[in-house]
N, C-alpha and C positions, 0 to 999 in steps of 0.2 A: 048390721052385718058384723060378724065377729072378725077378729084378726085372722083366725084360721081360714074362714071363708074368703077373706080378702086375699090372703096369701095363695090359696088354691086358684082363685080367679086370675091373679097376676101370673102364676105359673102356667096356667092353661093358655092365657093370652100370649105369653112369651113363646111357648111351644108352637102355637098356631102361627105366630109371626115368623119364627125361625124355620118352621116346616114349609112355609110358602116360599117358593123360589120363582124367580122370573122364568116364564116359559122361554125355552131356548129357541132361537131362530132355527128353522130347518136348514140343513146344509144344502146350499143351492146345487143343482145338478150341473156338472161341467158342460160347457157348450158342446154340441155334437160336431164332429169333424165334417168337413165337406164330403159329400157322398156317403155319409154313414149308412150302413146297411142295418135296418131295423126289422128283425124277424116278426112276421105277422103284420107289419105296417108298411113296408116299402123301403124307400131310401129317404134320407133327410128332406130332400127337395121334392120328391114325388111319392105320394102315399096312395095305398090301396083305398078305394072309395072316392078319391079325387076325380074330377072330370078329366077325360083324356086330354083336354086342352092344357092342363097343368104340365103334362109330359111334353106336349108340343112347345109350350112356352119355355120349358127348361132345356130340352134337348135340341130343339130346332124343327125345321120343316120335315115332316115324316113322309114315308111312302106307306100309306095305309093299305092293308090287304085284309082278307078274312078267310075263315074256313067255316063250313057249315055241316051240320048233321041233322037230318029230320026237320029241316026248316028253322033250326036255331043257329044263329051266327055268333062267332067270336071274332071280333075285329082286333087287329093288332097292328102296331106301328113299330117298325124296325129301325134301329140306329146302329148299324154295323160299326161305324167309326167310333161310337161311344160305348159299345158293348152292352147295349140294352134293347130289350124287346118288351113292349108294354101291351098287355092284353086287356080288352074290355070284358065286362061281365057279359055272359051270354044274353042274346037278344033275338027277337024274331025279325028284326029290321036288317035288311040286306045292305042298306046304305050307311056308310060311316058318318057318325055325328060326333064332333069333338066334345059334346056334353055327356056322352056315354061315360059311365063310371069305370074306373080302373079295377079289374078283378085280380090281376096277377102281373108280376114283373119277373122277367128272366134277365140275369146279369151274366156276362161272359167277358173274355178279354176284348178290349183293353180296359174295361171298367176297373178303376183303381180304389174304390171304396172298400171299407172293412167293417165288420161287425164290431160291437163294443167289446167283444172278446178277441179282437184282432185277427179275425178269419176273413179271407177274401179269395179272389181268383188266384190260383197257384198254391194256396195252402195245402198241406198234406192231409190225408185221411186221418193220420195219427194226431195231428194238431186239432182237427175238427172234433175227434172223439175226446181228446183231453179237455177241450173247451166246452163241449155240449153233452158229453156222455154218450150212451148208446142211443141210436135212433129208434123212433117208434116203429118204422118199417125200413127195410133195406132191400134193394134190388139192383143188380149190376147195370141194368139199363136206365132205370128211373131214379137211382141214387138213394141216399140216406135221408129219409124224411123225419122231421122232428115236429112234435105236436105244437110247438110255439109258432108255426107258420113259416118254416124255412126248410128247404131241401137242397142238399149238396150233391151234385153229380160230378163224378170223377172221370179222368182220362185213364189210359192204360197204365200210367205210372202212379196211380192213386193220388193225383193232384186235382184240386177243385177246378173244373172247367166251366161249370154253370152253377149259379145260385138262383133258385126259384123262391119267390116270396109271395105268399098269399095269406088271407085271413085264416087264423087257426080254426 
């Protein structure tokens, strides 16, 4: 091997060594706040797709009820003092079972959680639009729906009175 080849090999080895850097550790996600509202997922403690029992364990003893249409039931448990209503996925079963899956969550006062964009019950419509942009659909009765699995329903003063969470 000539000195020229040796020099080129040494140069290439040096460049390869210098070009290799240690993989950086990913920046850890900050811990979620208590009651964090997660669009399309639920809240930190109770997620869409969990068994209804998870909501019972978190919020306490419920008063289960249901509604039906054409033999399909949607069971729901209401926690007025916590500002949460948890709905099951639709089922042909008329009897509530805590192992039914959560299909939707509705939040209202006095629920104190916020989204990661700092939106919660009482936020203004202007704040919601600044945080999330224009909704996918908007209706005075059914609120502003976003494709990420969150709907904001406003009172007469354009403040958020309900937040609905479901899978996108």
